[in-house]
Backbone as CSV, one residue per row, in Angstrom:
resi,resn,N_x,N_y,N_z,CA_x,CA_y,CA_z,C_x,C_y,C_z
1,UNK,19.821,11.803,-1.916,19.015,11.414,-0.657,19.792,11.399,0.532
2,UNK,19.177,11.857,1.674,19.875,11.998,3.031,20.293,10.631,3.495
3,UNK,21.528,10.530,3.958,21.958,9.255,4.704,21.699,9.255,6.185
4,UNK,21.234,8.303,6.723,20.876,8.292,8.207,21.933,7.303,8.878
5,UNK,22.110,7.662,9.957,23.093,6.697,10.814,22.213,5.729,11.784
6,UNK,22.819,4.609,11.690,22.159,3.449,12.411,23.179,2.368,13.024
7,UNK,23.021,2.050,14.257,24.006,1.289,14.975,23.487,-0.181,14.956
8,UNK,24.346,-1.157,15.000,23.770,-2.590,15.156,24.967,-3.376,15.949
9,UNK,24.523,-4.484,16.426,25.466,-5.242,17.120,25.439,-6.743,16.561
10,UNK,26.519,-7.362,16.644,26.541,-8.841,16.141,25.691,-9.572,16.932
11,UNK,25.151,-10.786,16.330,24.405,-11.716,16.905,24.807,-13.132,16.579
12,UNK,25.176,-13.878,17.584,25.969,-15.057,17.441,25.176,-16.217,16.804
13,UNK,23.947,-16.554,17.205,23.215,-17.648,16.807,22.016,-17.461,16.031
14,UNK,21.702,-18.167,15.140,20.392,-17.851,14.309,19.349,-18.836,14.922
15,UNK,18.074,-18.213,14.983,16.931,-18.849,15.243,16.861,-19.210,16.917
16,UNK,17.771,-18.713,17.645,17.610,-19.011,19.113,17.391,-17.743,20.038
17,UNK,16.566,-17.838,20.959,16.471,-16.713,21.763,15.963,-15.384,21.271
18,UNK,15.139,-15.643,20.182,14.626,-14.449,19.418,13.509,-13.802,20.243
19,UNK,12.749,-14.562,20.934,11.729,-13.922,21.614,12.278,-13.132,22.909
20,UNK,13.302,-13.587,23.440,13.881,-12.863,24.578,14.619,-11.560,24.059
21,UNK,15.088,-11.738,22.761,15.745,-10.494,22.248,14.788,-9.374,21.916
22,UNK,13.597,-9.900,21.370,12.564,-8.920,21.050,11.987,-8.239,22.302
23,UNK,11.864,-9.058,23.397,11.489,-8.527,24.677,12.290,-7.562,25.152
24,UNK,13.464,-7.557,24.878,14.502,-6.489,25.461,14.597,-5.365,24.330
25,UNK,13.596,-5.185,23.584,13.629,-4.012,22.671,14.626,-4.114,21.478
26,UNK,15.019,-5.317,21.120,15.936,-5.374,20.055,15.150,-6.071,18.776
27,UNK,15.652,-5.919,17.527,14.951,-6.436,16.438,16.051,-7.342,15.777
28,UNK,15.911,-8.593,15.575,16.977,-9.536,14.978,17.039,-9.166,13.392
29,UNK,18.191,-9.392,12.890,18.312,-9.006,11.425,19.439,-9.638,10.968
30,UNK,19.684,-9.385,9.699,20.939,-9.961,8.807,21.436,-8.829,7.905
31,UNK,22.610,-8.865,7.580,23.222,-7.922,6.539,23.827,-8.940,5.517
32,UNK,23.442,-8.623,4.277,24.028,-9.485,3.272,24.329,-8.509,1.857
33,UNK,25.009,-9.066,0.956,25.300,-8.269,-0.237,26.327,-9.052,-1.174
34,UNK,26.617,-8.451,-2.205,27.522,-9.208,-3.165,28.910,-9.204,-2.565
35,UNK,29.488,-10.442,-2.977,30.814,-10.668,-2.435,31.256,-10.562,-0.925
36,UNK,30.157,-11.048,-0.022,30.489,-10.887,1.343,29.569,-11.937,2.061
37,UNK,30.071,-12.391,3.149,29.196,-13.330,3.928,28.175,-12.801,4.678
38,UNK,27.037,-13.226,4.686,26.077,-12.671,5.493,26.363,-12.697,7.102
39,UNK,25.856,-11.543,7.689,26.189,-11.408,9.139,24.890,-11.319,9.881
40,UNK,24.702,-11.970,11.037,23.582,-11.949,11.859,23.749,-10.692,12.795
41,UNK,22.753,-9.748,12.815,22.784,-8.559,13.673,21.546,-8.398,14.514
42,UNK,21.667,-7.364,15.295,20.433,-6.941,15.957,20.661,-5.511,16.238
43,UNK,19.345,-4.741,16.025,19.303,-3.329,16.191,18.201,-2.882,17.229
44,UNK,18.399,-1.801,17.768,17.511,-1.192,18.757,16.109,-0.996,18.177
45,UNK,14.911,-1.612,18.596,13.554,-1.355,17.653,13.213,0.141,17.640
46,UNK,13.368,0.853,18.650,12.912,2.212,18.526,13.746,3.093,17.552
47,UNK,15.008,2.656,17.427,16.013,3.556,16.612,15.634,3.108,15.092
48,UNK,15.312,1.826,14.950,14.836,1.385,13.572,13.516,2.069,12.995
49,UNK,12.633,1.985,14.119,11.313,2.678,13.696,11.413,4.034,13.520
50,UNK,12.268,4.899,14.305,12.535,6.271,14.107,13.182,6.530,12.706
51,UNK,14.193,5.686,12.385,14.819,5.859,11.037,13.869,5.690,9.911
52,UNK,12.880,4.844,10.000,12.004,4.575,8.837,10.811,5.537,8.745
53,UNK,10.769,6.448,9.585,9.590,7.349,9.710,10.011,8.820,9.236
54,UNK,11.170,8.898,8.477,11.469,10.223,7.678,10.772,10.163,6.376
55,UNK,10.997,11.255,5.642,10.276,11.309,4.346,10.737,10.202,3.422
56,UNK,12.000,9.773,3.550,12.406,8.688,2.621,11.898,7.434,2.943
57,UNK,11.339,7.188,4.134,10.656,5.984,4.487,11.478,4.745,4.414
58,UNK,11.152,3.729,3.716,12.034,2.416,3.605,12.965,2.538,2.505
59,UNK,12.996,3.670,1.820,13.999,3.785,0.824,15.255,4.560,1.487
60,UNK,15.162,4.739,2.670,16.300,5.457,3.408,17.523,4.646,3.281
61,UNK,18.796,5.395,2.953,20.143,4.762,3.013,20.700,4.997,4.352
62,UNK,21.318,3.888,4.949,21.998,4.086,6.148,23.390,3.951,6.348
63,UNK,24.134,4.744,7.022,25.478,4.503,7.356,25.611,3.563,8.576
64,UNK,25.716,2.347,8.341,25.576,1.436,9.466,27.075,1.169,10.136
65,UNK,26.853,1.228,11.437,28.081,0.906,12.267,27.777,-0.302,12.994
66,UNK,28.651,-1.305,12.922,28.482,-2.721,13.514,29.482,-2.911,14.567
67,UNK,29.000,-3.074,15.724,29.952,-3.257,17.005,30.841,-2.052,17.092
68,UNK,30.419,-0.816,16.792,31.179,0.283,16.847,32.142,0.581,15.672
69,UNK,32.079,-0.202,14.718,32.939,0.089,13.522,31.993,0.204,12.255
70,UNK,32.590,1.116,11.460,31.717,1.403,10.232,31.707,0.189,9.275
71,UNK,30.393,-0.041,9.095,30.155,-1.076,8.073,29.872,-0.830,6.680
72,UNK,29.665,0.477,6.415,29.299,0.863,5.031,27.790,1.257,5.009
73,UNK,27.449,1.469,3.658,25.901,1.869,3.435,25.113,0.637,3.199
74,UNK,24.080,0.641,3.833,23.022,-0.383,3.675,21.644,0.119,3.432
75,UNK,20.734,-0.543,3.082,19.342,-0.134,2.892,18.475,-1.463,3.421
76,UNK,17.102,-1.198,3.692,16.218,-2.174,4.276,15.831,-2.844,2.932
77,UNK,16.186,-4.088,2.730,15.727,-4.826,1.548,14.509,-5.579,1.873
78,UNK,14.253,-6.035,3.085,12.976,-6.665,3.374,12.847,-6.561,5.024
79,UNK,11.758,-6.894,5.442,11.306,-6.860,6.941,10.127,-7.638,7.169
80,UNK,10.057,-7.962,8.397,8.769,-8.624,8.823,8.172,-7.818,10.045
81,UNK,6.891,-7.908,10.301,6.410,-7.108,11.344,5.207,-7.945,11.942
82,UNK,4.840,-7.559,13.332,3.867,-8.298,14.085,2.468,-8.012,13.267
83,UNK,1.525,-9.106,13.078,0.413,-8.824,12.403,-0.575,-7.801,13.056
84,UNK,-0.535,-7.609,14.329,-1.459,-6.652,14.952,-0.641,-5.475,15.438
85,UNK,0.352,-5.593,16.246,1.141,-4.476,16.740,1.856,-3.755,15.498
86,UNK,2.243,-4.433,14.410,2.894,-3.824,13.305,4.269,-3.303,13.687
87,UNK,4.829,-3.847,14.776,6.208,-3.405,15.116,7.182,-4.453,14.376
88,UNK,8.491,-4.105,14.206,9.524,-4.861,13.447,9.738,-6.238,14.320
89,UNK,9.721,-7.372,13.561,10.192,-8.570,14.175,11.372,-9.072,13.553
90,UNK,11.766,-8.655,12.395,12.914,-9.092,11.655,13.185,-7.994,10.520
91,UNK,14.564,-7.826,10.351,14.857,-6.813,9.138,16.075,-7.364,8.518
92,UNK,16.046,-7.188,7.086,17.075,-7.656,6.271,17.733,-6.427,5.675
93,UNK,19.151,-6.147,5.871,19.884,-5.079,5.471,20.633,-5.691,4.125
94,UNK,20.710,-4.745,3.090,21.496,-5.101,2.064,22.438,-3.986,1.660
95,UNK,23.682,-4.451,1.500,24.647,-3.442,1.156,24.610,-2.750,-0.074
96,UNK,24.950,-1.480,-0.153,24.638,-0.577,-1.301,25.934,-0.214,-1.997
97,UNK,25.918,-0.216,-3.369,27.055,0.145,-4.274,26.483,1.346,-4.920
98,UNK,27.346,2.596,-4.640,26.923,3.772,-5.085,26.993,4.005,-6.591
99,UNK,27.538,2.891,-7.321,27.701,3.036,-8.756,26.810,2.147,-9.412
100,UNK,26.037,1.371,-8.683,25.120,0.438,-9.286,23.549,0.785,-9.044
101,UNK,22.795,0.769,-10.172,21.381,1.092,-9.993,20.547,-0.029,-9.229
102,UNK,19.683,0.436,-8.455,18.774,-0.486,-7.677,17.287,-0.234,-8.053
103,UNK,16.461,-1.195,-7.711,15.049,-1.067,-7.918,14.261,-0.712,-6.603
104,UNK,13.572,0.385,-6.566,12.925,0.865,-5.418,11.516,1.105,-5.804
105,UNK,10.635,1.216,-4.773,9.193,1.607,-4.737,9.002,3.066,-4.187
106,UNK,8.654,4.097,-5.011,8.469,5.341,-4.600,7.142,5.879,-4.528
107,UNK,6.655,6.483,-3.492,5.214,6.781,-3.429,4.880,7.865,-4.323
108,UNK,3.625,7.936,-4.812,3.063,8.946,-5.557,2.442,9.990,-4.854
109,UNK,2.558,11.323,-5.143,1.957,12.386,-4.449,1.138,13.253,-5.455
110,UNK,-0.210,13.205,-5.358,-1.010,13.937,-6.120,-1.094,15.520,-5.887
111,UNK,-0.858,16.290,-6.981,-0.862,17.736,-6.811,-2.038,18.309,-7.633
112,UNK,-2.699,19.320,-6.882,-3.932,19.988,-7.580,-5.108,19.178,-7.477
113,UNK,-6.189,19.866,-7.858,-7.464,19.199,-8.110,-8.004,19.266,-9.518
114,UNK,-8.453,18.274,-10.138,-8.702,18.098,-11.472,-9.985,18.717,-11.900
115,UNK,-9.980,19.319,-13.117,-11.399,19.805,-13.616,-12.440,18.901,-13.598
116,UNK,-12.105,17.699,-13.827,-13.114,16.517,-13.757,-13.781,16.369,-12.472
117,UNK,-13.012,16.478,-11.299,-13.458,16.226,-10.084,-14.382,17.610,-9.651
118,UNK,-13.955,18.626,-10.063,-14.650,19.927,-9.846,-16.141,19.830,-10.508
119,UNK,-16.243,19.010,-11.499,-17.477,18.839,-12.229,-18.268,17.638,-11.810
120,UNK,-17.794,17.025,-10.723,-18.525,15.968,-10.238,-17.922,14.498,-10.427
121,UNK,-16.752,14.550,-10.976,-16.057,13.267,-11.442,-15.445,12.633,-10.160
122,UNK,-14.944,11.505,-10.257,-14.143,10.801,-9.039,-12.703,10.422,-9.550
123,UNK,-11.684,10.879,-8.780,-10.437,10.485,-9.039,-10.152,9.107,-8.612
124,UNK,-9.710,8.195,-9.562,-9.412,6.799,-9.016,-7.887,6.632,-9.348
125,UNK,-7.145,6.285,-8.261,-5.701,6.053,-8.177,-5.407,4.633,-8.220
126,UNK,-5.059,4.111,-9.340,-4.724,2.848,-9.596,-3.362,2.356,-9.006
127,UNK,-2.446,3.375,-8.912,-1.144,3.051,-8.283,-0.832,3.879,-7.242
128,UNK,-0.374,3.528,-6.097,0.103,4.149,-4.948,1.524,4.617,-4.937
129,UNK,2.344,3.687,-5.650,3.669,3.887,-5.590,4.060,3.324,-7.099
130,UNK,5.420,3.832,-7.515,5.880,3.608,-8.737,7.221,2.807,-8.673
131,UNK,7.260,1.746,-9.426,8.468,0.852,-9.311,9.667,1.435,-10.217
132,UNK,10.645,2.066,-9.725,11.668,2.668,-10.337,13.007,2.088,-10.316
133,UNK,13.913,2.470,-11.173,15.316,2.074,-11.071,16.377,3.317,-11.191
134,UNK,17.173,3.345,-10.175,18.104,4.533,-10.201,19.287,4.130,-9.359
135,UNK,20.252,5.057,-9.407,21.348,5.179,-8.329,20.704,5.343,-6.889
136,UNK,21.532,4.888,-6.014,20.954,5.275,-4.579,20.976,6.818,-4.412
137,UNK,21.914,7.500,-5.066,22.124,8.989,-4.790,20.868,9.604,-5.532
138,UNK,20.117,8.950,-6.357,19.083,9.569,-7.174,17.671,9.201,-6.785
139,UNK,17.480,8.383,-5.545,16.245,7.990,-5.280,15.330,9.228,-4.850
140,UNK,14.243,9.324,-5.626,13.200,10.505,-5.100,12.503,10.077,-3.892
141,UNK,12.323,10.997,-3.069,11.318,10.789,-1.764,9.968,10.560,-2.427
142,UNK,9.478,11.111,-3.533,8.102,10.886,-3.940,7.996,11.369,-5.438
143,UNK,7.108,10.987,-6.089,6.881,11.314,-7.477,5.653,12.306,-7.587
144,UNK,5.706,13.514,-7.826,4.615,14.400,-7.942,3.847,14.200,-9.255
145,UNK,2.472,14.091,-9.252,1.726,14.080,-10.471,0.634,15.225,-10.386
146,UNK,0.625,16.060,-11.312,-0.300,17.112,-11.234,-1.475,16.768,-12.205
147,UNK,-2.643,16.771,-11.419,-3.943,16.451,-12.140,-4.743,17.508,-12.475
148,UNK,-4.301,18.707,-12.356,-5.249,19.923,-12.511,-6.089,19.944,-13.799
149,UNK,-5.419,19.463,-15.008,-5.972,19.523,-16.223,-6.702,18.366,-16.708
150,UNK,-6.996,17.309,-15.682,-7.619,16.143,-16.068,-9.067,16.382,-16.218
151,UNK,-9.751,16.068,-17.151,-11.357,16.010,-17.418,-11.824,14.782,-17.078
152,UNK,-13.150,14.492,-16.901,-13.658,13.138,-16.819,-13.463,12.401,-17.919
153,UNK,-12.998,11.218,-17.857,-12.657,10.242,-18.937,-11.214,10.188,-19.190
154,UNK,-10.415,11.129,-18.617,-8.972,11.200,-18.780,-8.249,10.578,-17.875
155,UNK,-6.991,10.256,-18.080,-6.099,9.640,-17.122,-4.613,9.797,-17.411
156,UNK,-3.804,9.398,-16.585,-2.340,9.400,-16.807,-1.704,8.129,-16.761
157,UNK,-0.907,7.932,-17.798,-0.235,6.468,-17.969,1.187,6.736,-17.449
158,UNK,1.818,5.644,-17.229,3.299,5.711,-16.725,4.170,6.318,-17.556
159,UNK,4.090,6.163,-18.892,5.063,6.884,-19.814,4.737,8.440,-19.978
160,UNK,3.852,8.927,-19.364,3.384,10.324,-19.440,4.104,11.121,-18.305
161,UNK,4.563,10.377,-17.214,5.196,10.929,-15.993,6.516,11.422,-16.323
162,UNK,6.963,12.601,-16.015,8.411,13.037,-16.261,9.200,12.654,-14.983
163,UNK,10.253,11.966,-15.216,11.125,11.433,-14.294,12.480,12.334,-14.085
164,UNK,13.122,12.453,-13.036,14.268,13.230,-13.014,15.297,12.456,-13.718
165,UNK,16.378,13.099,-14.121,17.660,12.473,-14.843,18.157,11.291,-14.046
166,UNK,18.361,10.293,-14.782,19.009,9.050,-14.268,17.837,8.099,-13.680
167,UNK,16.649,8.526,-13.602,15.680,7.488,-12.941,14.810,7.035,-14.136
168,UNK,14.465,5.685,-14.107,13.853,4.977,-15.132,12.807,4.047,-14.619
169,UNK,11.934,3.639,-15.479,10.847,2.691,-15.296,11.537,1.326,-15.832
170,UNK,11.691,0.341,-14.976,12.341,-0.945,-15.312,11.354,-1.996,-15.895
171,UNK,10.471,-1.499,-16.694,9.560,-2.285,-17.324,8.878,-1.807,-18.552
172,UNK,8.176,-2.689,-19.419,7.780,-2.292,-20.835,6.263,-1.967,-20.787
173,UNK,5.446,-2.412,-19.855,4.152,-2.241,-19.851,3.761,-0.645,-19.498
174,UNK,2.962,-0.052,-20.357,2.494,1.270,-20.052,1.243,1.328,-19.367
175,UNK,1.280,1.324,-18.106,-0.029,0.972,-17.346,-0.570,2.346,-16.927
176,UNK,-1.931,2.312,-16.685,-2.634,3.446,-15.964,-2.200,3.633,-14.583
177,UNK,-1.876,4.953,-14.259,-1.544,5.185,-12.884,-2.829,5.830,-12.154
178,UNK,-3.512,6.720,-12.736,-4.726,7.291,-11.979,-5.688,7.797,-13.373
179,UNK,-6.854,8.063,-12.898,-7.901,8.456,-13.882,-9.012,9.155,-13.275
180,UNK,-9.805,10.078,-13.973,-11.019,10.781,-13.608,-12.126,10.090,-14.263
181,UNK,-13.106,9.442,-13.389,-14.138,8.629,-13.943,-15.518,9.459,-13.614
182,UNK,-16.577,9.311,-14.370,-17.815,9.758,-14.215,-18.403,9.332,-12.870
183,UNK,-19.237,10.338,-12.183,-19.827,9.889,-10.961,-20.914,8.668,-11.092
184,UNK,-20.919,7.922,-10.079,-21.799,6.567,-10.074,-23.210,7.130,-10.188
185,UNK,-24.033,6.566,-11.094,-25.393,7.022,-11.279,-26.122,6.335,-10.070
186,UNK,-27.202,7.058,-9.531,-27.985,6.456,-8.566,-28.990,5.339,-9.083
187,UNK,-29.090,4.356,-8.314,-29.964,3.322,-8.656,-31.506,3.812,-8.894
188,UNK,-32.152,3.293,-9.928,-33.405,3.596,-10.241,-34.320,3.207,-8.974
189,UNK,-35.405,4.072,-8.644,-36.166,3.644,-7.524,-36.872,2.342,-7.715
190,UNK,-37.086,1.606,-6.672,-37.960,0.292,-6.743,-39.302,0.589,-7.011
191,UNK,-40.033,-0.311,-7.752,-41.565,-0.016,-7.901,-42.214,0.122,-6.635
192,UNK,-43.218,0.869,-6.510,-44.001,1.209,-5.357,-44.791,-0.116,-4.953
193,UNK,-44.769,-0.503,-3.622,-45.568,-1.576,-3.025,-47.022,-1.385,-3.039
194,UNK,-47.655,-2.354,-3.267,-49.195,-2.237,-3.193,-49.499,-1.831,-1.777
195,UNK,-50.482,-1.002,-1.639,-50.993,-0.579,-0.263,-51.544,-1.677,0.558
196,UNK,-51.296,-1.617,1.774,-51.598,-2.759,2.611,-53.159,-3.135,2.697
197,UNK,-53.480,-4.275,2.416,-54.878,-4.742,2.356,-55.359,-4.843,0.939
198,UNK,-54.584,-4.293,-0.166,-55.049,-4.417,-1.555,-54.039,-5.247,-2.244
199,UNK,-54.576,-5.737,-3.367,-53.773,-6.719,-4.274,-53.304,-5.988,-5.565
200,UNK,-52.210,-6.115,-5.948,-51.723,-5.554,-7.119,-52.431,-6.456,-8.402
201,UNK,-52.774,-5.672,-9.483,-53.409,-6.263,-10.598,-52.392,-7.118,-11.299
202,UNK,-52.794,-8.386,-11.749,-51.913,-9.218,-12.483,-51.531,-8.631,-13.886
203,UNK,-50.287,-8.891,-14.342,-49.916,-8.396,-15.560,-50.831,-8.848,-16.683
204,UNK,-50.874,-8.181,-17.833,-51.800,-8.467,-18.793,-51.415,-9.971,-19.429
205,UNK,-52.428,-10.761,-19.553,-52.090,-12.174,-19.945,-51.491,-13.010,-19.051
206,UNK,-51.355,-12.614,-17.706,-50.777,-13.538,-16.802,-51.993,-14.227,-15.993
207,UNK,-51.817,-15.477,-15.647,-52.908,-15.988,-14.829,-53.053,-15.493,-13.478
208,UNK,-54.364,-15.484,-13.023,-54.669,-14.926,-11.761,-54.057,-15.778,-10.656
209,UNK,-53.499,-15.423,-9.630,-53.085,-16.060,-8.563,-54.103,-16.867,-7.849
210,UNK,-53.781,-18.023,-7.398,-54.783,-18.833,-6.763,-54.853,-18.577,-5.445
211,UNK,-53.923,-17.832,-4.928,-53.980,-17.564,-3.424,-52.760,-16.801,-3.090
212,UNK,-52.631,-16.475,-1.860,-51.545,-15.715,-1.348,-50.257,-16.233,-1.572
213,UNK,-49.205,-15.670,-2.139,-47.974,-16.200,-2.393,-47.216,-16.568,-0.968
214,UNK,-46.590,-17.727,-1.076,-45.796,-18.113,0.288,-44.686,-17.038,0.507
215,UNK,-44.418,-17.025,1.936,-43.411,-16.223,2.327,-42.032,-16.605,1.796
216,UNK,-41.108,-15.851,1.340,-39.772,-16.225,0.941,-39.067,-16.960,1.986
217,UNK,-38.251,-17.927,1.525,-37.507,-18.935,2.353,-36.540,-18.049,3.295
218,UNK,-36.790,-18.443,4.645,-35.806,-17.733,5.560,-36.594,-16.393,5.988
219,UNK,-37.690,-15.953,5.496,-38.207,-14.726,5.930,-38.889,-14.789,7.387
220,UNK,-38.741,-13.770,8.123,-39.224,-13.802,9.519,-40.797,-13.761,9.633
221,UNK,-41.331,-14.603,10.546,-42.891,-14.381,10.779,-43.166,-13.078,11.270
222,UNK,-44.410,-12.764,10.920,-44.794,-11.329,11.381,-45.041,-11.474,12.889
223,UNK,-44.328,-10.443,13.518,-44.418,-10.426,15.008,-43.240,-11.098,15.704
224,UNK,-42.513,-11.892,14.980,-41.348,-12.697,15.582,-40.288,-11.756,15.992
225,UNK,-39.642,-12.050,17.063,-38.527,-11.138,17.594,-37.231,-11.818,16.901
226,UNK,-36.254,-10.916,16.415,-35.018,-11.572,15.924,-34.295,-12.366,16.971
227,UNK,-33.568,-13.279,16.559,-32.851,-14.239,17.453,-31.652,-13.431,17.993
228,UNK,-31.510,-13.590,19.287,-30.444,-12.901,19.951,-29.106,-13.552,19.561
229,UNK,-28.061,-12.765,19.133,-26.792,-13.425,18.947,-25.820,-13.493,20.240
């Protein structure tokens, strides 16, 4: 996987002046890893956003420089974003060991059009990503799944997906990833309403109505205008 370059600066105090920092286009963050003390940092927001818009997405590996000095390889372990603007508000970097396998979420890419879909079926994708475990150098940008031979009623499970060498599923459950299901049947037409001014005949054995049925609770009166909201 391609390594990207990213610069950061040290941040002295935790939890103070974060609003002002973000207003200046900086994202507060932290770097942590095994056998090292966590460090408070800040990165330029637009550079971080640009770095995560590559094909690698949030699985990108960064050659991080801190205060102008090489800090080593890191990856985004977690982040926080504004609920509406969706811009970064905080980022956690984790140091990377090239000899140690890590767990990552890799997006699924569907290839082809299934026979079942061509016959009117619907492709349902139960998983959008796969949880995988591998070395940093082996992280795939995406997992391709060819659905061309799937008929209606067929699907693909996790253990049927061929992974590249060194990449594995860190779980025992053989879950369904996607399937082709029959088209949804149209609902049966509702029975015809009796013509205006006529009464429908009562069902055989049913007592005759004593009078007109009361309007359903909450029904609007004839001619009444809907209440303005």
